[in-house]
Residue frames relative to the residue before (quaternion, step in Angstrom):
aa qw qx qy qz dx dy dz
M 1.0000 0.0000 0.0000 0.0000 0.00 0.00 0.00
N 0.6598 0.4921 -0.3055 0.4787 3.57 0.99 -0.84
L 0.6252 0.5395 -0.3331 0.4550 3.55 1.08 -0.75
F 0.6356 0.5270 -0.3261 0.4605 3.57 1.04 -0.79
K 0.6551 0.5024 -0.3154 0.4680 3.58 0.97 -0.83
K 0.6383 0.5300 -0.3312 0.4493 3.54 1.01 -0.79
R 0.6638 0.4879 -0.3048 0.4780 3.57 0.95 -0.85
A 0.6376 0.5275 -0.3346 0.4508 3.58 1.01 -0.75
R 0.6553 0.5034 -0.3265 0.4589 3.58 1.00 -0.72
Q 0.6550 0.5302 -0.3186 0.4340 3.58 1.11 -0.60
K 0.6068 0.5546 -0.3604 0.4408 3.60 1.22 -0.33
K 0.1703 0.7744 -0.5860 0.1668 3.57 -0.31 1.27
L 0.5157 -0.6395 0.4743 0.3164 3.53 -1.12 0.67
Q 0.3490 -0.7519 0.5238 0.1964 3.57 -0.85 0.97
T 0.7386 0.3945 -0.2166 0.5019 3.58 1.16 -0.59
E 0.3605 0.7445 -0.4967 0.2630 3.63 1.19 0.32
D 0.4147 -0.7094 0.5189 0.2355 3.54 -0.93 0.99
K 0.0634 -0.8196 0.5695 -0.0030 3.57 -0.53 1.20
T 0.3990 0.7250 -0.4759 0.2979 3.57 1.25 0.18
F 0.7885 0.0580 0.0006 0.6122 3.54 0.94 -0.97
S 0.4547 -0.6475 0.5352 0.2960 3.53 -1.16 0.62
F 0.6988 -0.4448 0.3330 0.4504 3.56 -1.30 0.12
A 0.6640 0.5095 -0.3089 0.4517 3.57 0.95 -0.88
E 0.6629 0.5025 -0.3120 0.4591 3.58 0.98 -0.83
R 0.6393 0.5086 -0.3296 0.4732 3.60 1.00 -0.77
A 0.6467 0.5120 -0.3239 0.4634 3.59 0.98 -0.80
A 0.6586 0.5068 -0.3159 0.4578 3.58 0.98 -0.80
L 0.6532 0.5058 -0.3164 0.4662 3.59 0.97 -0.84
M 0.6544 0.5037 -0.3135 0.4687 3.57 0.97 -0.83
Q 0.6378 0.5311 -0.3274 0.4517 3.57 1.02 -0.81
D 0.6403 0.5228 -0.3266 0.4582 3.59 0.99 -0.81
C 0.6722 0.4929 -0.3044 0.4611 3.59 0.88 -0.90
E 0.6798 0.4784 -0.2980 0.4693 3.56 0.88 -0.91
G 0.6212 0.5588 -0.3495 0.4240 3.59 1.00 -0.73
E 0.6472 0.5043 -0.3181 0.4749 3.57 0.98 -0.82
I 0.6492 0.5155 -0.3219 0.4574 3.59 0.99 -0.81
Y 0.6820 0.4906 -0.2972 0.4538 3.58 0.88 -0.92
A 0.6291 0.5162 -0.3378 0.4729 3.59 1.02 -0.71
A 0.6552 0.4950 -0.3137 0.4768 3.60 1.02 -0.77
L 0.6047 0.5556 -0.3598 0.4430 3.59 1.07 -0.64
R 0.6700 0.4968 -0.3081 0.4576 3.59 0.88 -0.88
E 0.6655 0.4876 -0.3070 0.4745 3.58 1.09 -0.64
S 0.7320 0.4515 -0.2420 0.4492 3.60 1.00 -0.80
V 0.7746 0.2634 -0.1373 0.5583 3.61 1.00 -0.80
P 0.3245 -0.7925 0.4758 0.2007 3.64 -0.19 1.18
I 0.6342 0.5551 -0.3530 0.4063 3.60 0.99 -0.72
I 0.6133 0.5296 -0.3507 0.4694 3.62 1.12 -0.55
D 0.6568 0.4954 -0.3064 0.4788 3.57 0.94 -0.85
A 0.6566 0.5066 -0.3109 0.4644 3.58 0.99 -0.82
A 0.6389 0.5364 -0.3317 0.4405 3.60 1.01 -0.77
I 0.6672 0.4871 -0.3089 0.4713 3.60 0.91 -0.86
G 0.6546 0.5030 -0.3151 0.4682 3.57 0.96 -0.80
K 0.6388 0.5230 -0.3257 0.4607 3.58 1.05 -0.74
I 0.6408 0.5180 -0.3283 0.4619 3.61 0.96 -0.82
V 0.6422 0.5275 -0.3260 0.4507 3.59 0.95 -0.87
R 0.7053 0.4515 -0.2760 0.4717 3.59 0.89 -0.87
L 0.6466 0.5300 -0.3304 0.4380 3.59 1.05 -0.68
C 0.5606 0.6073 -0.3992 0.3969 3.60 1.13 -0.46
G 0.3522 -0.7893 0.4543 0.2159 3.58 1.20 -0.36
G 0.5850 -0.5908 0.4430 0.3354 3.50 -1.39 -0.12
F 0.2493 -0.7489 0.5966 0.1450 3.53 -1.34 -0.08
S 0.2031 -0.7372 0.6250 0.1570 3.52 -1.38 0.10
V 0.3023 -0.7407 0.5730 0.1779 3.55 -1.21 0.51
S 0.1101 -0.7744 0.6210 0.0506 3.53 -1.17 0.65
C 0.1575 -0.7817 0.6005 0.0589 3.56 -1.11 0.76
S 0.5686 -0.5818 0.4544 0.3628 3.54 -1.23 0.43
D 0.6912 0.3728 -0.2421 0.5698 3.58 1.24 -0.53
K 0.3629 -0.7705 0.4814 0.2072 3.60 -0.45 1.18
T 0.6126 0.5339 -0.3597 0.4586 3.61 1.05 -0.60
A 0.6587 0.4886 -0.2993 0.4878 3.55 0.99 -0.86
E 0.6132 0.5562 -0.3513 0.4373 3.59 1.07 -0.68
Q 0.6562 0.4978 -0.3140 0.4722 3.61 0.95 -0.80
M 0.6452 0.5071 -0.3225 0.4718 3.58 0.99 -0.80
L 0.6667 0.5102 -0.3035 0.4506 3.57 0.93 -0.90
K 0.6579 0.5050 -0.3179 0.4594 3.60 0.91 -0.83
R 0.6492 0.5042 -0.3242 0.4681 3.58 0.97 -0.78
F 0.6499 0.5079 -0.3223 0.4645 3.58 1.00 -0.78
L 0.6728 0.5075 -0.3066 0.4424 3.61 0.89 -0.88
C 0.6549 0.5048 -0.3134 0.4670 3.58 1.13 -0.55
E 0.7887 0.3469 -0.1505 0.4847 3.58 1.09 -0.71
V 0.4498 0.7160 -0.4551 0.2791 3.62 1.20 -0.17
P 0.4334 -0.6879 0.5069 0.2864 3.63 -0.86 0.85
V 0.0984 -0.7801 0.6178 0.0140 3.54 -1.02 0.92
G 0.8403 0.0022 -0.0307 0.5413 3.56 -0.60 1.12
A 0.7916 -0.3227 0.2371 0.4617 3.54 -1.13 -0.71
V 0.8444 0.1534 -0.0338 0.5122 3.60 0.88 -0.86
N 0.6565 0.5472 -0.3279 0.4026 3.63 1.06 -0.55
R 0.1381 -0.7544 0.6348 0.0941 3.50 -1.39 0.32
G 0.7116 0.4476 -0.3370 0.4239 3.54 -1.15 0.65
I 0.5560 -0.6350 0.4358 0.3126 3.52 -1.11 0.78
D 0.5791 0.5913 -0.3832 0.4101 3.61 1.13 -0.55
A 0.6515 0.5010 -0.3156 0.4743 3.59 0.99 -0.81
F 0.6488 0.5148 -0.3216 0.4590 3.59 1.01 -0.77
V 0.6677 0.4900 -0.3073 0.4687 3.61 0.90 -0.89
A 0.6489 0.5133 -0.3240 0.4587 3.60 0.96 -0.81
S 0.6624 0.4944 -0.3094 0.4702 3.60 0.95 -0.84
T 0.6508 0.5152 -0.3215 0.4558 3.59 0.97 -0.81
L 0.6703 0.4877 -0.2988 0.4729 3.58 0.91 -0.89
D 0.6265 0.5375 -0.3385 0.4517 3.59 0.99 -0.76
R 0.6930 0.4568 -0.2812 0.4817 3.61 0.88 -0.88
M 0.6380 0.5253 -0.3366 0.4514 3.58 1.04 -0.72
L 0.6664 0.4886 -0.3082 0.4714 3.60 0.96 -0.78
T 0.6943 0.4851 -0.2818 0.4507 3.57 0.97 -0.84
Y 0.8206 0.2420 -0.0982 0.5083 3.57 0.73 -1.05
G 0.5128 -0.6490 0.4196 0.3738 3.60 1.22 -0.28
T 0.7805 0.1855 -0.0809 0.5916 3.58 1.22 -0.46
A 0.0580 -0.7732 0.6311 0.0235 3.54 -1.06 0.81
V 0.1235 -0.7845 0.6069 0.0313 3.56 -0.85 1.05
S 0.0028 -0.8008 0.5965 -0.0548 3.55 -0.77 1.09
E 0.2090 -0.7830 0.5772 0.0999 3.55 -1.20 0.54
L 0.3381 -0.7043 0.5937 0.1929 3.51 -1.20 0.75
L 0.2481 -0.7716 0.5692 0.1384 3.58 -0.70 1.07
I 0.0843 -0.8065 0.5849 -0.0186 3.56 -0.54 1.26
D 0.3580 -0.7284 0.5394 0.2243 3.59 -0.93 0.88
E 0.7385 -0.4186 0.2938 0.4394 3.54 -1.32 -0.02
G 0.6785 0.4883 -0.2944 0.4631 3.59 1.13 -0.51
G 0.5545 -0.6349 0.3784 0.3824 3.58 1.29 0.06
R 0.5273 0.6287 -0.4108 0.3974 3.58 1.21 0.38
L 0.4609 -0.6617 0.5216 0.2786 3.55 -1.12 0.73
V 0.0826 -0.8387 0.5383 -0.0017 3.58 -0.63 1.13
A 0.8143 -0.0072 0.0320 0.5795 3.65 1.08 -0.47
L 0.3002 -0.7160 0.6036 0.1814 3.52 -1.40 0.30
Y 0.0811 -0.8081 0.5834 -0.0065 3.54 -1.00 0.85
G 0.2480 -0.7539 0.5927 0.1372 3.56 -0.98 0.92
A 0.2892 -0.8011 0.5038 0.1441 3.57 -0.44 1.21
D 0.4694 -0.6336 0.5408 0.2928 3.52 -1.29 0.53
L 0.4809 -0.6936 0.4549 0.2842 3.58 -0.79 1.01
R 0.6134 0.5572 -0.3591 0.4294 3.58 1.12 -0.48
A 0.6712 0.5023 -0.2956 0.4581 3.58 1.21 -0.40
V 0.7512 0.3251 -0.1904 0.5420 3.60 1.21 -0.36
E 0.1859 -0.7515 0.6231 0.1111 3.51 -1.32 0.42
L 0.2157 -0.7822 0.5766 0.0958 3.55 -0.83 1.03
R 0.0533 -0.7845 0.6178 0.0056 3.53 -1.00 0.91
E 0.5882 -0.5959 0.4203 0.3497 3.50 -1.17 0.65
G 0.0102 0.7978 -0.6011 0.0457 3.55 -0.89 1.01
E 0.7903 -0.1652 0.1741 0.5638 3.54 -0.85 -0.98
P 0.6576 -0.4997 0.3651 0.4296 3.62 -1.19 0.36
A 0.8468 0.0514 -0.1081 0.5183 3.54 -0.88 1.12
K 0.7039 0.3718 -0.2753 0.5389 3.63 1.22 0.35
P 0.0601 -0.8227 0.5646 0.0266 3.61 0.25 1.17
E 0.4737 -0.6413 0.5176 0.3104 3.54 -1.18 0.53
I 0.1976 -0.7989 0.5654 0.0554 3.55 -0.86 1.07
Y 0.0748 -0.7936 0.6038 -0.0078 3.55 -0.83 1.09
L 0.3272 -0.7195 0.5815 0.1928 3.52 -1.17 0.70
R 0.3422 -0.7588 0.5211 0.1885 3.56 -0.72 1.05
G 0.0059 0.7892 -0.6132 0.0336 3.51 -1.10 0.80
I 0.7199 -0.4231 0.3156 0.4507 3.52 -1.33 -0.04
S 0.7420 0.4098 -0.2196 0.4829 3.57 0.97 -0.85
G 0.7422 -0.3354 0.2224 0.5359 3.61 1.26 -0.01
S 0.6314 -0.5219 0.4131 0.3978 3.53 -1.33 -0.24
E 0.1130 -0.7870 0.6059 0.0258 3.53 -1.03 0.89
K 0.4594 -0.6959 0.4829 0.2674 3.55 -0.84 0.99
I 0.4536 -0.6997 0.4780 0.2761 3.57 -0.87 0.96
P 0.5092 -0.6939 0.4171 0.2919 3.61 -0.98 0.76
H 0.7855 0.2292 -0.1226 0.5616 3.63 1.10 -0.59
P 0.0704 -0.8364 0.5424 0.0362 3.62 0.29 1.16
E 0.5742 0.6020 -0.3914 0.3934 3.62 1.15 -0.41
R 0.6555 0.5061 -0.3170 0.4623 3.60 1.19 -0.32
V 0.6490 0.4999 -0.3050 0.4857 3.59 1.26 -0.18
M 0.1557 -0.7866 0.5953 0.0522 3.55 -0.93 0.96
V 0.1300 -0.7844 0.6056 0.0325 3.55 -0.88 1.04
T 0.0542 -0.7801 0.6233 -0.0040 3.56 -0.83 1.06
A 0.0502 -0.8171 0.5735 -0.0305 3.58 -0.59 1.18
L 0.3213 -0.7426 0.5647 0.1625 3.53 -1.07 0.86
S 0.8398 -0.1760 0.0712 0.5086 3.60 -0.53 1.23
P 0.0610 0.8306 -0.5517 0.0451 3.63 0.64 1.02
E 0.4978 -0.6328 0.5070 0.3079 3.51 -1.22 0.58
P 0.6414 -0.5219 0.3716 0.4220 3.63 -1.15 0.41
H 0.8435 0.1288 -0.1428 0.5015 3.55 -1.08 0.90
S 0.6384 0.4853 -0.3543 0.4810 3.62 1.12 0.45
P 0.3463 -0.7547 0.5144 0.2140 3.62 -0.78 0.94
Y 0.6342 0.5267 -0.3293 0.4604 3.58 1.26 -0.17
G 0.4070 -0.7097 0.5283 0.2273 3.54 -1.13 0.74
I 0.4834 -0.6433 0.5188 0.2886 3.52 -1.40 0.01
S 0.4029 -0.7256 0.5111 0.2235 3.55 -0.75 1.06
I 0.5121 -0.6262 0.4831 0.3350 3.57 -1.17 0.57
L 0.6213 0.5479 -0.3377 0.4469 3.58 1.27 -0.19
R 0.4241 0.6955 -0.4839 0.3197 3.59 1.22 0.04
G 0.7614 0.3154 -0.2692 0.4983 3.56 -0.85 1.01
L 0.6467 0.5513 -0.3200 0.4188 3.60 1.23 -0.22
P 0.5056 0.6544 -0.4615 0.3211 3.69 1.01 -0.29
F 0.6571 0.5019 -0.3310 0.4546 3.62 0.90 -0.82
L 0.6831 0.4779 -0.2962 0.4662 3.59 0.84 -0.97
S 0.6471 0.5163 -0.3255 0.4570 3.58 0.99 -0.77
R 0.6276 0.5263 -0.3427 0.4601 3.58 1.05 -0.69
V 0.6330 0.5142 -0.3266 0.4777 3.58 1.04 -0.76
L 0.6597 0.5131 -0.3098 0.4534 3.58 0.92 -0.90
L 0.6774 0.4789 -0.2966 0.4730 3.59 0.91 -0.86
S 0.6100 0.5399 -0.3561 0.4578 3.59 1.09 -0.61
I 0.6413 0.5153 -0.3257 0.4660 3.58 1.00 -0.81
Y 0.6768 0.4829 -0.3002 0.4676 3.58 0.87 -0.92
S 0.6347 0.5291 -0.3344 0.4532 3.59 1.03 -0.74
S 0.6637 0.4898 -0.3066 0.4749 3.58 0.97 -0.83
V 0.6137 0.5363 -0.3528 0.4597 3.59 1.07 -0.69
G 0.6539 0.5140 -0.3146 0.4573 3.57 0.98 -0.82
V 0.6608 0.5004 -0.3090 0.4663 3.57 0.95 -0.86
N 0.6677 0.4978 -0.3064 0.4609 3.58 0.91 -0.88
F 0.6557 0.5011 -0.3266 0.4608 3.58 0.99 -0.74
E 0.6213 0.5227 -0.3500 0.4672 3.59 1.07 -0.64
R 0.6809 0.4851 -0.2936 0.4634 3.54 1.04 -0.74
M 0.7917 0.3275 -0.1536 0.4923 3.57 0.91 -0.95
G 0.6503 0.5065 -0.3278 0.4616 3.58 1.09 -0.60
N 0.7148 0.3074 -0.1994 0.5956 3.57 1.03 -0.84
M 0.2279 -0.8595 0.4421 0.1177 3.54 0.27 1.35
R 0.1787 -0.7317 0.6501 0.1007 3.51 -1.16 0.84
F 0.2514 -0.7913 0.5478 0.1029 3.53 -0.98 0.88
A 0.2238 -0.7310 0.6304 0.1347 3.50 -1.24 0.68
V 0.1130 -0.7992 0.5901 0.0181 3.57 -0.54 1.22
T 0.0600 -0.8060 0.5886 -0.0160 3.56 -0.62 1.16
Y 0.0726 -0.7906 0.6080 -0.0009 3.56 -0.72 1.13
K 0.1505 -0.7836 0.6007 0.0498 3.51 -0.78 1.13
P 0.1826 -0.8299 0.5185 0.0957 3.55 -0.05 1.27
G 0.5131 -0.6218 0.4937 0.3261 3.50 -1.27 0.36
S 0.6903 -0.4691 0.3542 0.4219 3.51 -1.22 -0.50
G 0.4364 0.7211 -0.4516 0.2928 3.60 1.23 0.12
E 0.5892 -0.5978 0.4184 0.3470 3.52 -1.31 0.37
Y 0.6547 0.5185 -0.3196 0.4476 3.61 1.22 -0.25
A 0.3518 0.7705 -0.4780 0.2326 3.62 1.22 0.14
P 0.6737 0.4796 -0.3338 0.4525 3.68 0.79 -0.81
S 0.6745 0.4820 -0.3143 0.4625 3.60 0.87 -0.80
C 0.6197 0.5294 -0.3461 0.4647 3.60 1.06 -0.65
A 0.6423 0.5182 -0.3248 0.4620 3.56 0.99 -0.81
E 0.6519 0.5053 -0.3164 0.4686 3.59 0.98 -0.80
E 0.6501 0.5074 -0.3213 0.4656 3.60 0.97 -0.79
I 0.6427 0.5132 -0.3245 0.4671 3.60 0.98 -0.82
A 0.6623 0.4992 -0.3118 0.4637 3.61 0.92 -0.87
K 0.6612 0.5005 -0.3141 0.4624 3.60 0.95 -0.82
A 0.6630 0.5026 -0.3075 0.4618 3.59 0.95 -0.88
W 0.6558 0.5065 -0.3146 0.4631 3.60 0.99 -0.79
S 0.6451 0.5130 -0.3216 0.4661 3.58 1.01 -0.80
D 0.6511 0.5050 -0.3175 0.4693 3.59 0.97 -0.78
A 0.6623 0.5101 -0.3121 0.4513 3.59 1.00 -0.77
M 0.7463 0.4019 -0.2165 0.4844 3.61 1.04 -0.75
R 0.4993 0.6828 -0.4323 0.3126 3.60 1.20 -0.23
D 0.7612 0.2710 -0.1557 0.5682 3.62 0.94 -0.81
P 0.2299 -0.8186 0.5067 0.1425 3.64 -0.19 1.19
T 0.6246 0.5584 -0.3494 0.4196 3.61 1.20 -0.33
A 0.6984 0.4320 -0.2657 0.5050 3.60 1.19 -0.40
V 0.3316 -0.7216 0.5785 0.1862 3.54 -1.17 0.73
R 0.0330 0.8067 -0.5858 0.0709 3.57 -0.64 1.12
D 0.4021 -0.6930 0.5463 0.2441 3.52 -1.19 0.62
F 0.2014 -0.7572 0.6117 0.1093 3.52 -1.14 0.75
V 0.0818 -0.8017 0.5920 -0.0100 3.54 -0.61 1.19
A 0.0211 0.7931 -0.6061 0.0568 3.55 -0.79 1.04
V 0.2492 -0.7484 0.6010 0.1285 3.52 -1.22 0.69
G 0.7108 0.4024 -0.3206 0.4796 3.53 -0.81 0.98
D 0.6913 -0.4472 0.3687 0.4316 3.52 -1.34 -0.31
V 0.1448 0.7860 -0.5746 0.1762 3.60 -0.03 1.39
D 0.0967 -0.7911 0.6039 0.0133 3.56 -0.84 1.05
I 0.0712 -0.7957 0.6015 -0.0026 3.60 -0.78 1.08
K 0.0435 0.7953 -0.5999 0.0756 3.55 -0.76 1.11
V 0.4535 -0.6518 0.5337 0.2909 3.53 -1.26 0.51
I 0.4213 -0.7035 0.5092 0.2613 3.57 -0.78 0.99
G 0.8206 0.1594 -0.1538 0.5269 3.57 -0.68 1.10
G 0.4064 0.7381 -0.4618 0.2771 3.58 1.24 0.16
E 0.6337 0.5407 -0.3385 0.4376 3.59 1.14 -0.48
C 0.6737 0.4794 -0.2861 0.4842 3.60 1.23 -0.43
A 0.3157 -0.7417 0.5634 0.1814 3.55 -1.01 0.81
M 0.5770 -0.5713 0.4539 0.3670 3.56 -1.22 0.56
P 0.4408 -0.6982 0.4806 0.2953 3.64 -0.76 0.90
D 0.4427 -0.6804 0.5218 0.2623 3.56 -1.08 0.77
V 0.0837 -0.8276 0.5550 -0.0027 3.58 -0.51 1.22
S 0.3922 0.7471 -0.4727 0.2542 3.60 1.22 0.07
V 0.6653 0.5132 -0.3127 0.4429 3.60 0.97 -0.84
P 0.7091 0.4220 -0.3063 0.4746 3.68 0.70 -0.85
I 0.6232 0.5313 -0.3557 0.4504 3.62 1.01 -0.67
R 0.6623 0.4898 -0.3171 0.4700 3.59 0.91 -0.82
S 0.6343 0.5384 -0.3376 0.4403 3.58 0.97 -0.80
V 0.6786 0.4702 -0.2940 0.4816 3.59 0.95 -0.84
L 0.6566 0.5152 -0.3156 0.4515 3.59 0.95 -0.84
E 0.6011 0.5582 -0.3630 0.4419 3.58 1.06 -0.64
Q 0.6612 0.4963 -0.3075 0.4712 3.57 0.99 -0.82
I 0.6619 0.5064 -0.3093 0.4581 3.59 0.95 -0.85
I 0.6886 0.4741 -0.2885 0.4667 3.58 0.88 -0.94
A 0.6109 0.5478 -0.3563 0.4470 3.60 1.05 -0.68
K 0.6314 0.5342 -0.3354 0.4510 3.61 1.07 -0.66
T 0.6805 0.4814 -0.2977 0.4653 3.59 1.06 -0.66
G 0.3973 -0.7430 0.4589 0.2819 3.60 1.15 -0.52
L 0.5628 0.5956 -0.3858 0.4239 3.60 1.25 0.23
P 0.5113 -0.6025 0.4989 0.3559 3.61 -1.13 0.55
P 0.6025 -0.6098 0.3600 0.3681 3.62 -0.95 0.75
F 0.6831 0.5146 -0.3231 0.4052 3.61 0.86 -0.87
L 0.5652 0.5828 -0.3953 0.4297 3.61 1.20 -0.30
L 0.7004 0.4156 -0.2495 0.5239 3.57 1.28 -0.38
G 0.6221 -0.5815 0.3292 0.4079 3.57 1.24 0.33
I 0.5688 0.5718 -0.3897 0.4446 3.60 1.22 0.35
S 0.0638 -0.7923 0.6067 -0.0051 3.58 -0.70 1.12
W 0.0758 -0.8118 0.5789 0.0007 3.54 -0.22 1.29
S 0.7600 0.2126 -0.1450 0.5969 3.60 1.27 -0.14
S 0.5197 -0.6643 0.4426 0.3045 3.57 -0.99 0.83
T 0.7484 0.3430 -0.1996 0.5314 3.60 1.15 -0.52
E 0.3122 0.7832 -0.4944 0.2115 3.57 1.20 0.45
R 0.1591 0.7558 -0.6200 0.1380 3.56 -0.95 0.92
M 0.5678 -0.6019 0.4333 0.3572 3.53 -1.24 0.34
S 0.2793 -0.7628 0.5633 0.1511 3.55 -0.70 1.10
A 0.6771 -0.4824 0.3591 0.4241 3.53 -1.30 0.22
Q 0.6393 0.5262 -0.3327 0.4513 3.60 1.03 -0.72
Q 0.6534 0.5003 -0.3154 0.4726 3.58 0.96 -0.82
A 0.6419 0.5263 -0.3234 0.4543 3.56 0.99 -0.81
D 0.6540 0.5078 -0.3183 0.4616 3.60 0.97 -0.80
I 0.6558 0.5061 -0.3168 0.4620 3.59 0.96 -0.85
L 0.6748 0.4819 -0.2988 0.4723 3.57 0.90 -0.91
T 0.6216 0.5398 -0.3417 0.4532 3.59 1.03 -0.72
S 0.6480 0.5087 -0.3215 0.4668 3.58 0.98 -0.79
E 0.6221 0.5289 -0.3415 0.4654 3.59 1.06 -0.70
L 0.6807 0.4810 -0.2907 0.4699 3.57 0.90 -0.90
E 0.6228 0.5283 -0.3430 0.4641 3.59 1.04 -0.69
Y 0.6196 0.5396 -0.3457 0.4533 3.59 1.04 -0.67
Y 0.6575 0.4865 -0.3080 0.4859 3.59 0.95 -0.84
R 0.6314 0.5282 -0.3375 0.4564 3.58 0.99 -0.74
G 0.6356 0.5427 -0.3274 0.4408 3.56 1.02 -0.78
L 0.6547 0.4945 -0.3137 0.4780 3.60 1.11 -0.59
L 0.6980 0.4728 -0.2696 0.4653 3.58 1.10 -0.63
T 0.5546 0.6467 -0.3934 0.3456 3.60 1.10 -0.57
P 0.6657 0.4774 -0.3408 0.4613 3.69 0.78 -0.77
L 0.6020 0.5590 -0.3532 0.4476 3.58 1.09 -0.66
I 0.6787 0.4843 -0.2879 0.4711 3.58 0.90 -0.93
L 0.6462 0.5250 -0.3232 0.4498 3.58 0.96 -0.82
K 0.6472 0.5086 -0.3309 0.4616 3.61 0.96 -0.77
I 0.6339 0.5185 -0.3378 0.4638 3.60 0.97 -0.75
C 0.6735 0.4931 -0.3011 0.4611 3.59 0.89 -0.90
R 0.6705 0.4923 -0.3084 0.4615 3.60 0.88 -0.86
T 0.6410 0.5219 -0.3329 0.4537 3.58 0.99 -0.78
Y 0.6578 0.5023 -0.3190 0.4619 3.59 0.94 -0.79
L 0.6900 0.4701 -0.2909 0.4672 3.61 0.82 -0.94
R 0.6268 0.5271 -0.3464 0.4574 3.58 1.03 -0.69
G 0.6477 0.5130 -0.3175 0.4653 3.58 1.05 -0.70
E 0.6850 0.4444 -0.2715 0.5094 3.57 1.19 -0.51
G 0.5255 -0.6620 0.3976 0.3571 3.56 1.26 0.05
I 0.5490 0.5948 -0.3937 0.4356 3.58 1.17 0.56
N 0.0498 -0.7802 0.6235 0.0057 3.54 -0.99 0.88
C 0.2756 0.7445 -0.5610 0.2346 3.58 -0.46 1.23
D 0.6114 -0.5540 0.4212 0.3767 3.54 -1.31 0.27
I 0.1330 -0.7857 0.6031 0.0353 3.58 -1.05 0.90
A 0.0484 -0.7810 0.6226 0.0100 3.54 -1.08 0.78
V 0.2628 -0.7422 0.5995 0.1438 3.56 -1.09 0.82
E 0.0832 -0.7978 0.5972 -0.0001 3.56 -0.73 1.11
W 0.2353 -0.7883 0.5578 0.1097 3.56 -0.47 1.24
N 0.5315 -0.6154 0.4793 0.3303 3.53 -1.18 0.63
N 0.5879 -0.5824 0.4293 0.3617 3.54 -1.17 0.60
I 0.3613 -0.7104 0.5647 0.2141 3.56 -1.06 0.81
S 0.0571 -0.8032 0.5928 -0.0141 3.57 -0.55 1.18
L 0.0417 0.8207 -0.5645 0.0777 3.58 -0.33 1.27
Q 0.5576 0.6069 -0.3930 0.4078 3.58 1.25 -0.07
D 0.6124 -0.5373 0.4249 0.3946 3.55 -1.26 0.36
E 0.5519 -0.6199 0.4436 0.3382 3.55 -1.06 0.76
T 0.6079 0.5536 -0.3603 0.4408 3.60 1.07 -0.65
E 0.6668 0.4937 -0.3027 0.4690 3.56 0.94 -0.87
L 0.6460 0.5105 -0.3276 0.4633 3.59 0.99 -0.76
A 0.6550 0.5014 -0.3176 0.4677 3.58 0.97 -0.81
R 0.6425 0.5121 -0.3236 0.4693 3.59 0.99 -0.78
A 0.6433 0.5138 -0.3283 0.4631 3.60 0.99 -0.77
R 0.6485 0.5043 -0.3232 0.4697 3.59 0.98 -0.78
L 0.6299 0.5321 -0.3314 0.4586 3.57 1.05 -0.74
Y 0.6598 0.5002 -0.3090 0.4680 3.57 0.92 -0.88
N 0.6500 0.5106 -0.3226 0.4612 3.59 0.97 -0.79
A 0.6533 0.5072 -0.3155 0.4651 3.58 0.99 -0.81
Q 0.6548 0.5046 -0.3169 0.4650 3.59 0.97 -0.81
A 0.6514 0.5050 -0.3203 0.4670 3.58 0.99 -0.81
E 0.6497 0.5075 -0.3195 0.4671 3.59 0.98 -0.78
K 0.6410 0.5215 -0.3261 0.4591 3.58 1.01 -0.76
L 0.6594 0.5010 -0.3135 0.4646 3.59 0.95 -0.85
E 0.6501 0.5063 -0.3253 0.4639 3.58 0.97 -0.78
T 0.6410 0.5168 -0.3300 0.4616 3.59 1.01 -0.74
E 0.6622 0.5014 -0.3063 0.4651 3.61 0.95 -0.86
R 0.6418 0.5083 -0.3304 0.4697 3.60 0.98 -0.76
G 0.6452 0.5176 -0.3319 0.4535 3.60 1.00 -0.77
K 0.6479 0.5025 -0.3279 0.4693 3.60 1.02 -0.73
N 0.6452 0.5217 -0.3289 0.4510 3.59 0.96 -0.78
R 0.6493 0.5072 -0.3267 0.4631 3.59 1.00 -0.73
D 0.6480 0.5183 -0.3271 0.4522 3.57 1.01 -0.77
E 0.6528 0.5005 -0.3186 0.4710 3.58 1.05 -0.71
């Protein structure tokens, strides 16, 4: 048995990368991907609009406590709590956390506690300033980066980490933008080529060809024609006539070529990008069909997506509420109640309520007739 253990200890990988640990590689990859995702939101407006739309569609929530006095105190605190540098209210904090989680896959937040142990503010940390390492289950080790290296934070219980679909053994989540850099590069290349082609063909350039005769004044005539044409084209806001004598041919450079149709490749790329966000196209201002609307199936799928994001945010809200009440010396049960997600048309909802009311009325009348 001892011999087996000895042999097992001697088996080591010769090609194992010892330059960086798993945590360091994950942190470096997260930094690189974060810069790419931030650039994507700046370069592709539809990606930025999709993330903002998801954040707003998640809606608001309310909290309830078993102690009604504590509930009033908690609600007042959640409405007035400072968030970051300028914002106030738990809604701003939840929206910022969800926005960072969707963009980078991970959101790190901190509870600011005063000397008396009371919660006084909420802060959303920059992922570039912190480093997450694998620790106990659901408790990653958090380090603060500095010039001299990484230093473990003294109060990890005050830091909250929210990760979106993290991989096994990784404290970092996966952004919903993963897989979009290639498609976004293709989309930006198409738009860039459209801009270049429009500059070439929209802002017309002319080719003036003068075929002089055999006279001795041909060079001077050519110079006069070139000077007159330059004067006529120098001021694009004025309309001038160009008069030439002799065999003069004027053509538009590139006039024989038509602008390439890019609607099909652009739509194909946009379909892939929008499918990654999980939103119907018309919610982002894209109408590919004259009768496009959200069906009941699409509404159910989108609702399930929003419920998933809410499930990730609920523990965060509960920890904030418990920390505040604990600082006030109150211990009671807390529940987070999210507002209903309404994605159906108001006309359809009104029609459904009408049908339900009519059915209830008929059932009531039938019950009275049976009793009589």
